[in-house]
C-alpha positions in Angstrom: 67.1 99.6 105.8 64.6 97.2 107.3 63.9 94.1 105.3 60.6 93.0 106.8 60.2 90.0 104.5 63.4 88.5 106.1 62.0 88.4 109.6 59.1 86.0 109.1 58.4 84.9 112.7 56.8 81.7 111.4 60.1 80.6 110.0 62.7 80.0 112.8 66.3 79.4 111.8 67.6 78.8 115.3 67.7 75.9 117.7 67.9 76.0 121.5 71.4 75.7 123.1 73.2 76.3 119.8 76.1 78.6 119.2 76.0 80.3 115.8 79.3 81.8 114.3 78.0 84.6 112.1 80.0 86.5 109.5 79.3 90.2 109.3 80.1 92.9 106.7 83.7 94.1 106.5 82.5 97.5 105.3 79.3 97.6 103.1 76.3 97.1 105.4 74.5 95.0 102.8 77.2 92.3 102.6 75.5 90.0 105.0 73.4 86.9 104.2 69.7 86.7 104.7 70.3 83.7 106.9 72.8 85.7 109.0 70.2 88.4 109.6 67.6 85.9 110.6 69.9 84.3 113.1 70.9 87.7 114.6 67.2 88.5 114.9 66.1 85.2 116.5 68.8 84.3 119.0 68.5 85.3 122.7 71.9 86.9 122.8 74.6 88.2 120.5 78.2 88.0 121.8 80.1 90.8 120.1 83.8 91.8 119.9 82.8 95.5 120.2 79.1 96.1 121.1 79.3 99.6 119.7 80.3 98.3 116.2 77.7 95.5 116.2 75.0 97.9 117.4 75.5 99.9 114.1 74.7 96.8 112.1 71.7 95.9 114.3 70.3 99.4 114.1 70.6 99.4 110.3 68.4 96.3 110.2 66.1 97.2 113.1 67.3 94.2 115.1 66.8 94.5 118.9 68.6 91.4 120.2 70.6 92.1 123.4 74.4 92.1 123.3 77.2 90.5 125.4 80.7 92.0 125.2 83.3 89.3 124.1 86.7 90.5 123.1 90.4 89.6 123.4 90.8 90.8 126.9 87.7 89.1 128.5 87.2 86.1 126.2 88.0 83.5 128.8 85.5 84.8 131.3 83.0 85.6 128.5 83.3 82.0 127.1 82.3 80.6 130.5 79.3 82.9 130.6 78.3 82.0 127.1 78.6 78.2 127.7 76.5 78.6 130.8 73.7 80.3 128.9 73.9 77.8 126.1 73.5 75.0 128.6 70.2 76.6 129.8 68.9 76.4 126.2 69.7 79.9 125.0 70.7 80.2 121.3 73.6 82.6 121.0 75.3 84.3 117.9 79.0 85.1 118.0 80.2 88.0 115.8 83.4 90.0 115.4 83.6 93.7 114.4 83.9 92.7 110.7 84.2 89.5 108.7 84.3 86.0 110.1 84.8 85.4 113.9 88.0 83.5 114.9 89.8 84.4 111.6 92.4 86.9 113.1 89.5 87.9 115.4 88.3 86.8 118.9 86.1 83.7 119.2 88.5 80.7 119.2 88.2 80.2 123.0 84.4 80.3 122.9 84.2 77.8 120.0 86.8 75.5 121.6 85.0 75.5 124.9 81.6 74.9 123.3 82.9 71.9 121.4 84.4 70.4 124.6 81.0 70.9 126.2 79.3 69.0 123.4 77.4 72.1 122.3 76.3 72.4 118.7 78.4 75.0 116.9 76.9 76.2 113.5 78.7 78.3 111.0 76.8 81.1 109.2 79.2 81.9 106.4 79.7 85.3 104.7 82.3 87.8 103.9 86.1 87.6 104.7 88.7 90.2 103.9 91.2 87.6 102.8 88.8 85.9 100.3 87.5 89.3 99.1 91.0 90.5 98.3 92.2 87.2 96.8 89.2 87.2 94.4 90.3 90.4 92.7 94.1 90.2 93.2 95.0 88.6 89.9 97.4 86.3 91.8 97.1 82.5 91.8 94.0 81.6 94.0 93.7 77.9 93.6 96.0 77.4 96.7 97.3 80.0 99.2 98.7 80.6 102.7 96.7 82.8 105.1 99.2 84.3 107.5 97.0 87.1 108.9 98.8 89.5 111.3 102.5 88.8 111.8 104.0 89.1 115.3 105.0 92.7 116.3 108.4 91.5 117.7 111.0 91.8 114.9 112.7 88.4 115.7 109.5 86.4 115.6 108.4 88.3 112.5 111.7 87.6 110.7 111.6 83.9 111.6 108.2 83.5 110.0 109.1 85.4 106.9 112.2 83.4 106.4 110.0 80.2 106.5 107.7 81.8 104.0 110.5 82.8 101.6 110.4 79.5 99.8 106.6 79.1 99.9 105.3 78.7 96.4 101.6 79.6 97.2 100.1 83.1 97.3 100.7 84.7 100.7 97.9 86.7 102.5 98.8 89.1 105.3 96.7 91.5 107.4 98.2 94.7 108.7 97.2 98.0 110.3 97.7 101.1 108.2 100.3 102.4 110.7 102.6 99.5 110.1 102.0 98.7 106.4 105.2 100.4 105.2 107.3 98.5 107.8 105.7 95.2 106.6 106.5 96.1 102.9 110.1 96.8 103.9 110.5 93.5 105.6 108.9 91.6 102.8 111.1 93.2 100.2 114.2 92.4 102.3 113.4 88.8 103.0 111.1 87.6 100.1 112.4 89.9 97.4 110.5 92.4 95.2 107.5 90.2 94.2 104.2 90.9 92.5 101.6 91.9 95.1 98.3 93.6 95.7 97.3 95.8 98.6 93.5 96.0 99.4 92.3 98.8 101.7 88.8 99.9 102.7 87.5 96.9 100.9 83.7 97.1 100.0 83.6 100.7 101.3 83.2 104.0 99.4 87.0 104.6 99.2 88.0 101.0 98.3 91.4 100.7 96.7 93.3 97.8 95.2 96.9 98.7 94.5 98.7 96.2 92.3 102.3 95.9 91.2 105.7 95.0 92.7 106.1 95.3 96.4 108.3 98.3 95.7 105.6 99.9 93.7 103.1 99.5 96.6 105.7 100.9 99.0 106.2 104.0 96.7 102.4 104.5 96.7 102.2 104.2 100.5 105.0 106.7 100.9 103.2 109.2 98.8 100.0 109.1 100.9 99.6 111.6 103.7 98.2 108.7 105.7 97.1 105.2 104.8 93.6 104.6 106.2 91.6 101.5 106.8 92.7 97.9 107.6 95.0 96.5 105.0 95.0 93.1 103.3 98.3 92.4 101.4 98.6 89.5 99.0 102.1 88.5 97.7 102.9 86.1 95.0 104.6 82.8 96.0 108.2 81.8 95.4 109.0 80.6 91.9 112.0 78.7 90.8 114.2 80.7 88.4 116.1 79.1 85.5 119.8 78.2 85.9 120.6 81.0 83.4 118.9 83.6 85.5 120.6 82.3 88.6 124.0 82.4 86.8 123.3 86.1 85.9 122.5 86.9 89.5 125.7 85.2 90.7 127.7 87.3 88.2 126.0 90.5 89.4 126.6 89.7 93.1 130.2 88.9 92.4 130.8 92.1 90.5 129.1 94.1 93.3 131.3 92.5 96.0 134.5 93.1 94.0 133.6 96.8 93.5 132.6 97.3 97.2 135.2 95.1 98.9 135.6 97.6 101.8 131.9 97.5 102.6 130.5 95.3 105.5 128.7 92.2 104.2 125.5 93.2 106.0 125.3 96.5 104.2 126.2 95.0 100.8 123.5 92.4 101.2 120.9 95.1 102.1 121.9 97.1 99.0 121.8 94.1 96.7 118.3 93.1 97.9 117.0 96.5 96.8 119.0 96.4 93.5 118.3 92.9 92.4 114.8 92.3 93.8 115.7 88.9 95.4 115.2 87.7 98.9 117.8 88.6 101.5 118.4 84.9 102.3 119.2 84.1 98.7 121.5 87.1 98.2 123.3 86.4 101.5 123.8 82.7 100.7 125.3 83.4 97.2 127.5 86.3 98.6 128.8 84.0 101.4 129.6 81.3 98.9 131.5 83.8 96.7 133.4 85.2 99.7 134.3 81.7 100.9 135.7 80.7 97.4 137.7 83.9 97.2 139.3 83.2 100.6 140.2 79.5 99.6 
């Protein structure tokens, strides 16, 4: 869909030797700013995470600017090449496959090196999956924690989630569709069964926003033949419960331990996390206190 009025050659948006960080659509091709299109049309080069993906956007808008490949595996070498061209006076746009570069996407090394070289770095804002999902989540949005992708290694992932267990702000995670069920399991075990929203295929034809408890989203996920599209998961922050509710929880845990005295503590804690919808750390701490008092 060419928008000829956008590309007025008499109106230049770019300056020589400047690096532009341009946000691109996360799905719907028309979710890009007019300024962003002008920049992509006027720079000498576009550094792209995947040139094939960016070419689809350029073709849609009849933009013929040449591309440089710049992704996770070649970013150090690519950054040096970009800085060299910027120093000769070229204006260059940096884009990722979707959304805002450097936000869980390549680009940090390029921006960092440009700043160290005293090169002007200009943001061209636009869509972000995290902000898109947060705006329709129904969860508190005045303050939040953007975690992005958690580490794949279980130990590192668990350490971060334990740190987030007492975080009162809304939590935002990115995850691939192949690992979303695993993430949901870990969140339920460590954070408890909180209110959440899963956004998938955001801004695309088959966009879905699944709201409810983490367990409800897990049930939905298990019922799908395959979850498709990158996932943005938002989870409500930790809230302090009243002393009365805490007292009830202690009573429930004590009763469970008495009725399952022959069961290993680890298995009992795992079962109670599912039953009571509280974090694993909280269940374990209370169960350990009960066990210790019983032994005294």
